[in-house]
C-alpha positions in Angstrom: 70.5 160.6 97.9 69.8 157.3 96.0 66.7 155.2 96.7 68.9 152.6 98.3 70.3 155.1 100.8 66.9 156.6 101.4 65.5 153.2 102.3 67.9 152.7 105.2 68.2 156.3 106.3 65.8 156.1 109.3 66.6 152.7 110.8 66.0 152.3 114.5 68.7 152.2 117.2 67.7 148.8 118.5 67.1 145.8 116.3 65.3 142.5 116.3 67.5 139.4 115.8 68.0 138.7 112.2 71.5 138.3 110.7 75.1 137.6 111.5 77.6 140.4 110.7 79.3 140.6 107.4 81.9 143.1 108.5 84.5 143.1 111.3 87.0 145.8 112.0 89.8 143.6 113.4 92.0 146.3 114.9 94.6 147.2 115.8 94.3 148.6 119.3 94.9 152.4 119.7 94.6 152.8 115.9 91.3 154.8 115.7 89.0 151.8 115.6 86.5 153.7 117.7 86.4 156.6 115.2 86.2 154.2 112.3 83.4 152.3 113.9 81.5 155.6 114.4 82.1 156.8 110.8 80.9 153.5 109.4 77.7 153.7 111.5 76.9 157.1 110.0 76.4 155.5 106.6 72.7 154.6 106.1 73.5 151.3 104.6 75.8 150.2 107.5 74.8 149.3 111.1 77.6 148.9 113.6 77.2 147.1 116.9 76.6 148.6 120.3 78.9 148.2 122.2 81.7 148.5 119.7 83.7 145.5 120.7 81.6 142.4 121.1 84.7 140.2 121.4 82.7 136.9 120.9 85.6 135.2 119.1 88.3 135.7 121.7 86.7 133.0 123.9 88.7 129.7 124.1 85.6 127.6 124.7 83.4 126.0 122.0 80.8 128.4 120.8 77.3 127.1 120.8 73.8 127.9 119.4 73.0 130.2 122.4 76.2 132.3 121.8 75.4 132.7 118.1 71.7 133.6 118.8 72.8 136.3 121.2 75.5 137.5 118.7 72.9 137.8 116.0 70.6 139.9 118.2 73.1 142.7 118.0 72.6 143.2 114.2 69.7 144.1 112.0 68.5 141.9 109.2 67.4 144.7 106.9 70.7 146.6 106.5 73.2 145.5 103.8 76.3 145.8 106.0 76.3 144.8 109.7 79.5 145.0 111.7 81.5 145.1 114.9 84.9 146.4 115.8 87.1 144.3 118.1 90.8 145.2 118.3 91.4 142.1 120.5 91.0 140.0 117.4 94.5 141.0 116.3 96.2 140.0 119.6 97.0 136.5 118.6 99.5 135.9 121.4 96.8 136.8 124.0 93.8 135.3 122.1 94.9 132.4 119.9 92.6 130.9 117.4 90.5 133.9 116.6 90.7 133.8 112.8 89.7 130.1 112.8 86.7 130.7 115.0 85.5 133.7 112.9 85.9 131.8 109.7 83.9 128.9 111.1 80.8 131.1 111.5 81.5 134.0 109.1 83.4 132.6 106.1 82.3 135.4 103.8 82.8 138.3 106.2 84.8 141.3 105.1 87.6 142.4 107.4 89.0 145.9 107.9 92.4 146.3 109.5 93.2 149.8 110.6 96.8 150.3 111.8 99.3 153.2 112.5 103.0 153.8 112.9 103.9 150.8 115.0 106.1 152.7 117.5 103.4 155.3 118.0 100.9 152.6 118.6 103.1 151.0 121.3 103.4 154.4 123.1 99.7 155.0 122.9 99.0 151.4 124.2 101.3 151.9 127.2 99.7 155.3 128.0 96.3 153.7 127.9 97.4 150.9 130.2 99.0 153.4 132.6 96.0 155.7 132.6 93.8 152.7 133.5 96.2 151.6 136.2 96.7 148.3 134.5 100.4 149.2 134.2 102.5 150.8 137.0 106.0 150.4 135.5 107.9 153.2 133.7 108.0 152.9 129.9 111.6 151.6 129.9 110.9 148.8 132.3 107.6 147.8 130.6 109.6 147.5 127.3 112.7 145.9 128.8 112.1 142.6 127.0 110.7 143.1 123.5 110.1 139.4 122.8 106.5 138.3 123.5 105.8 141.7 125.0 102.1 142.5 125.1 102.7 146.1 124.2 104.8 145.2 121.1 103.0 142.1 119.7 99.9 144.0 118.4 102.3 146.3 116.4 103.6 143.3 114.5 101.0 143.9 111.9 102.2 141.5 109.2 102.4 138.7 111.8 98.9 139.5 113.0 97.5 139.7 109.5 99.2 136.5 108.4 97.1 134.6 111.0 93.9 135.7 109.1 95.4 134.9 105.7 95.4 131.3 106.7 91.6 131.4 106.5 90.8 134.4 104.3 92.1 135.6 101.0 93.7 139.1 100.9 90.8 140.2 98.7 88.5 140.0 101.8 90.7 142.2 103.9 91.1 146.0 103.6 94.1 147.6 105.2 94.1 151.3 106.0 95.8 153.6 108.5 95.0 156.0 111.3 97.3 158.6 109.7 95.3 158.4 106.4 92.0 158.5 108.3 93.0 161.7 110.1 94.5 163.6 107.1 92.2 162.3 104.3 89.1 161.1 106.1 86.6 161.5 103.2 88.7 159.6 100.7 89.7 157.0 103.2 86.0 156.3 104.0 85.2 156.3 100.4 87.7 153.5 99.9 86.3 151.5 102.8 82.7 152.0 101.6 83.7 150.8 98.1 85.3 147.7 99.6 82.1 147.0 101.5 79.9 147.4 98.4 77.8 150.3 99.7 77.3 153.8 98.3 80.9 155.1 98.3 80.0 158.8 97.6 78.4 159.1 101.1 80.1 161.8 103.2 79.3 163.2 106.6 80.5 166.5 108.3 81.4 164.3 111.3 84.2 162.5 109.3 87.5 163.6 110.8 86.2 164.0 114.4 88.3 161.8 116.6 86.7 159.6 119.2 88.5 158.8 122.5 91.5 160.9 121.7 94.6 160.2 123.9 95.0 163.9 124.5 91.8 163.8 126.5 92.8 160.8 128.6 93.2 161.2 132.4 94.4 158.6 134.8 91.8 156.8 136.8 92.0 157.2 140.6 92.1 154.3 143.0 88.4 154.9 143.7 87.7 155.0 139.9 89.6 151.8 139.5 87.6 150.0 142.2 84.3 151.3 140.6 85.4 150.0 137.2 86.1 146.6 138.7 82.8 146.4 140.5 80.5 148.2 138.0 82.3 147.9 134.7 83.8 150.7 132.6 80.6 151.5 130.6 78.5 151.9 133.8 81.1 154.2 135.2 81.0 156.3 132.0 77.2 156.6 132.3 77.5 157.7 136.0 79.9 160.4 134.9 77.4 161.8 132.5 74.6 162.0 135.1 76.4 162.7 138.4 79.1 165.3 139.4 81.6 162.6 140.4 84.2 163.1 137.7 86.9 164.3 140.1 86.3 161.3 142.3 87.0 158.8 139.5 89.7 160.6 137.5 92.8 162.7 138.2 92.6 166.4 137.1 95.6 166.4 134.8 95.7 164.7 131.3 98.0 161.8 131.0 101.4 163.1 129.7 102.8 161.5 126.6 105.5 158.9 127.5 109.0 159.9 126.5 110.8 157.4 124.3 114.6 157.8 124.5 116.9 157.1 121.5 118.1 153.8 122.9 114.7 152.4 123.3 113.5 153.7 120.0 116.4 152.0 118.2 115.6 148.7 120.0 112.0 149.0 118.9 113.0 149.8 115.3 115.2 146.7 115.2 112.3 144.6 116.5 109.7 146.0 114.1 111.6 146.8 110.9 111.3 143.3 109.3 107.6 143.0 110.0 107.0 146.5 108.4 109.0 145.5 105.4 107.0 142.3 105.0 103.7 144.3 105.4 104.7 146.7 102.7 105.5 143.8 100.4 102.2 142.0 101.2 99.8 145.0 100.9 101.6 147.2 98.3 101.1 150.2 100.6 104.0 152.6 101.3 103.0 153.8 104.8 104.9 157.0 104.0 103.9 158.7 107.2 105.5 156.1 109.4 108.8 156.5 111.1 110.3 153.2 109.9 
């Protein structure tokens, strides 16, 4: 281990206020941002926020000194790379103006955009919403209108990325994929670390371990939904770890994978194909593991 790595190896869990972040993982939702956030935090020269998604810049109000002071308190001053991961930052239809607000306070920040097969992301997004009881409709009904659809828009990656390119050069943005992170975790993290300017040879045996896998997801019960609304999701998770109440808050069976029929898949492909073409042209990446 280099001297630089040894210096930051034993940093504390909680930090005194000191510095704004210089890294943001901007999404996309259901694209392994939680796993990437965790892998980044394993590096001794990188400190990632707790909780993962601070979501400061989704606000539509003017940010003030108190907001920025509280934001700074989440990051250490003595670690080279400090970051957060907020997939809501690439939901421009829901949260307009995010890139402008970020650039106002963090003009030199490095951005990592992790994405996946856009159709697979939509299916996973729907399953997440259904499991959380934020969506009660069947898949076909939820995707009946594909224009301005909140399940579809985050999969228009070129459109989402273009909003950031109005304020940041492409050289400050690193694009990678869930598929590559899963199949080539060490080399993918090496590329990310190189982009961030930290020791790129760092590896961990925990690379490749998925966090919050959809295969483990169970639908919240009505009682669980009420508890989430009153206590918040993170408090409910802490209660589950300390009390035998799991069956009260979650159904026994895992959420089944939604079935996408041929007609709906064709409609989605028509909606997404131009955006994927433009993304390939912009990034120079092939996305060879994608279905379109």
